[in-house]
C-alpha distance (Angstrom), angle and dihedral (degrees) to the residues before:
residue distance angle dihedral
M1 . . .
I2 3.80 . .
F3 3.79 118.3 .
L4 3.81 112.0 -128.3
D5 3.78 122.1 -172.5
D6 3.80 122.0 -161.1
T7 3.81 92.7 -89.5
D8 3.82 92.0 51.7
K9 3.79 89.1 51.1
K10 3.81 92.2 49.6
I11 3.82 90.6 50.3
L12 3.81 93.0 48.8
N13 3.80 93.4 46.6
T14 3.81 91.6 48.4
I15 3.80 100.7 46.1
Q16 3.81 94.3 52.9
F17 3.82 95.0 75.6
D18 3.77 107.3 -7.3
F19 3.80 104.2 55.8
P20 3.82 107.7 149.8
L21 3.79 113.6 -113.1
E22 3.77 94.9 -147.6
T23 3.79 139.1 115.3
E24 3.83 89.8 -102.9
P25 3.82 103.6 33.4
F26 3.80 96.1 160.5
R27 3.80 91.8 53.4
K28 3.81 88.9 51.1
L29 3.81 91.1 48.2
G30 3.79 89.3 50.3
E31 3.80 91.2 52.1
K32 3.79 90.9 49.2
L33 3.82 92.6 48.3
D34 3.81 95.6 37.8
I35 3.81 95.2 -117.5
S36 3.79 132.8 107.2
E37 3.78 125.2 -87.1
E38 3.82 88.3 -118.4
E39 3.80 91.8 54.9
V40 3.81 91.5 50.3
I41 3.80 90.5 51.9
E42 3.82 93.8 45.0
R43 3.79 92.5 48.9
L44 3.80 93.7 47.0
E45 3.80 90.8 48.7
R46 3.82 90.0 51.8
L47 3.81 92.3 45.6
H48 3.80 89.3 49.6
N49 3.81 93.1 47.8
E50 3.82 90.9 48.5
G51 3.81 92.4 48.8
A52 3.81 101.1 -110.3
V53 3.83 91.1 113.9
R54 3.79 119.9 39.0
K55 3.76 99.4 178.1
I56 3.77 142.8 -14.5
G57 3.76 110.2 -144.6
P58 3.76 145.2 105.1
I59 3.77 124.5 -69.1
I60 3.78 104.5 -134.3
N61 3.78 119.0 -152.7
R62 3.80 94.9 -131.6
R63 3.81 93.0 -164.9
G64 3.78 90.9 48.1
V65 3.80 90.3 59.8
G66 3.79 95.3 43.6
G67 3.80 101.4 -92.0
T68 3.76 135.0 109.3
S69 3.79 140.2 -138.4
T70 3.77 141.9 -163.1
L71 3.78 141.6 -168.3
V72 3.80 114.6 -123.2
A73 3.81 129.5 -162.4
A74 3.79 132.9 -171.5
T75 3.77 140.5 176.3
V76 3.79 105.4 -127.7
P77 3.81 124.7 -178.0
E78 3.82 106.6 -111.6
E79 3.79 92.5 -120.7
K80 3.83 89.5 58.2
V81 3.81 99.5 43.8
D82 3.82 95.7 101.2
E83 3.81 92.5 45.0
V84 3.81 93.6 49.2
A85 3.82 92.0 43.8
G86 3.80 87.6 54.1
Y87 3.80 91.3 55.1
I88 3.80 91.5 47.3
N89 3.80 92.7 48.7
E90 3.82 91.8 54.6
Y91 3.81 88.6 78.0
Q92 3.80 116.4 85.1
E93 3.81 87.8 -153.3
V94 3.84 91.0 67.8
S95 3.79 109.9 93.6
H96 3.81 102.0 170.5
N97 3.79 132.0 24.7
Y98 3.81 121.0 178.7
H99 3.79 135.5 -177.8
R100 3.80 111.4 -146.9
P101 3.81 131.1 -175.6
E102 3.80 95.5 -119.3
K103 3.81 139.5 93.2
F104 3.80 88.6 -88.0
N105 3.78 94.7 47.9
I106 3.83 102.6 168.5
W107 3.81 119.8 61.3
F108 3.79 125.3 173.5
T109 3.79 141.7 162.9
I110 3.79 125.3 -127.6
S111 3.81 120.1 -163.7
A112 3.78 115.4 -175.8
A113 3.77 143.0 160.8
N114 3.80 92.2 -103.9
R115 3.79 145.0 -1.2
E116 3.80 92.1 -100.8
R117 3.80 91.2 62.3
I118 3.80 91.4 51.3
D119 3.80 90.3 50.0
T120 3.82 90.1 49.7
I121 3.81 92.7 51.6
I122 3.81 92.9 48.8
K123 3.82 91.3 47.1
E124 3.81 92.0 48.9
L125 3.81 91.1 49.3
Q126 3.79 90.6 50.5
E127 3.81 90.2 50.9
K128 3.83 93.5 46.9
T129 3.80 95.5 46.7
G130 3.80 106.4 25.6
L131 3.82 87.5 -130.9
D132 3.79 132.7 124.5
F133 3.80 117.5 -116.6
I134 3.80 121.8 -157.9
D135 3.81 113.2 -139.2
L136 3.82 111.9 -147.6
P137 3.83 108.8 -179.1
T138 3.79 119.0 -167.6
K139 3.79 114.6 -94.1
K140 3.79 96.5 -179.6
L141 3.81 130.4 1.1
F142 3.80 112.3 -137.5
K143 3.81 103.8 172.6
I144 3.78 134.1 10.2
G145 3.79 107.1 172.3
V146 3.76 133.0 60.9
K147 3.77 124.6 -180.0
F148 3.77 120.4 -169.6
N149 3.80 115.5 -149.8
I150 3.79 100.4 -142.9
R151 3.79 111.4 -156.7
């Protein structure tokens, strides 16, 4: 469990949907939260190192910019999970990769410029691992944003 004081909570609640798009975003965050730029940076580094923050970056609507994406699932022998996850994570187009305790125990998302690139990645993964991957393209998007109210 990660300890969060009130300032950590304010930072986490703010950066989810109100991250300043400026040349000095951490200074602007500090002004908004009444702390220094240095403190914002130090706290975010600690929160990242402790696992509370995975990444700070934009969420690009791949379809909106002409690309495509898909969800992929595979059944991977438990003794090969780390090896297969390593292969999957070599691709910059993979944004999420999860190990689940089910028959299909590896799930990941591929976002690419076109369908051909997705097909190439899946084919390469099949060749590298000898496993079958199930391609589950989006039929209808219901929700894109999630905000966690950190208290």
